[in-house]
Phi, psi and omega in degrees: 000133179284131178252134178258141176292154172305152185302320181298322179290319179300312182291323178297318178295319179300312181295317181297317180295320179295318181294319180297318183294325183270347180076018181238167177286154182294143176237151183286140172226151180304154184301319181295329177291325177292322177293319176302317180295321179293319178295320179297322177300320178293322176296316182294323182283348180086014177303321174240121184280159175306131180090349182276153174285131176267165179303155180292167178300321179296315180296318179292323178298319177293320181297316185263000178058048177226176180284158177296326179298323178294317178296318181299319180294322178295316181291326175305315181291320178296323178291320179296333179267008177064026175272330175227163181229127176272137176234120185306125177079356183242330180121197182248132185241151173293129181295150179218149179287353179277349179287146179300324183292342183263354188298327184247015180296320182258001175240108187261010179276117184244145180290146176294329181230135177089181182272150176295144178214165185291148180274160169267132186256136173237113181281123178274314178199152172222125179208158178263129180215181181262139185294133172291169180300320182291313179296319179299320179296316182291327180267003178056048176231182179273145175301130182096351176294153183290139173224156173261126180253130179235135174234128182212160174245134176250133182239147174242124184054041178068012178254114179303130186229327184230131169250123183239141168240129188232134174241128181238151175303121181296329181290323183279329187246032178301130179097355178287127184230165176298323180299317181293320179295321180289326180289326187284128186260350181269189178293146182302320179294333174294320176297315180300322183289312188279327186254342181237005175062026182238116181253128177283123185262317181207170179210153171246147182225146170241132185236136177208165177264137179221172175253147178284124173281171185303320181295314180296316181301320180295319181292331180263006181053044182235172179278140175305139180088356179297141180291138179231155172264120179262124181239116179254121186238141167242123182253145187237147173255192180306151181075013181056039180266121178287132182230354182212136168245128184227129177239116182245140174246119188249131167278131185239026176286337178239359183226166175218156179271127184232132178223155177249127181252137179216000000 
């Protein structure tokens, strides 16, 4: 039988561990934030897998010896951050990249006409190499550490639209090959989640306008010098750990970049 520590001990350990990890003295946080951190720890440890139902608010309140309202407020924030998904009449589930609602969360390129739909992927190359100083800095690793490099073209309605270069932590994605990427029919982040145990939680992006050089233009079947939208992304998993650097070049003659600000 699993035994849980008293709530005061659980929270004390959480605060002490956080302070130790950061090298700073402990600071007070609201109770619901502490419960949110404990639930996030369970998500990170894999206690509840992507797509699985998590315990009810009542069960979590009993587990952590707090009110149901405190648990609800913690879950509200987790849902707002897309870590969990509430389903009316069914409960709260661990979010997964395999859900239809998540397919366009990290791809903000929308068609000017019609509904967004999944791209067709053409893998140009996949290889293992050593991280450059810049990639190592973004992935918080040492220069020369192993990374997996992926280059692909994404097409919509058979029209090449996105050229992507992706760098992944070599330690986390060991065994990833072009064959596996070509075989897999779902979203790439779904593959990372189900086969490599790495779920993308959030990302930061830098966007700028650039011109297509001859090599890029050829891969996108466009004219050299055509304007492109350059999107540089760093994606993070639990614990705010960066695990992917992605640079995309977007043709926007039929698409536009769309984001929601709140």
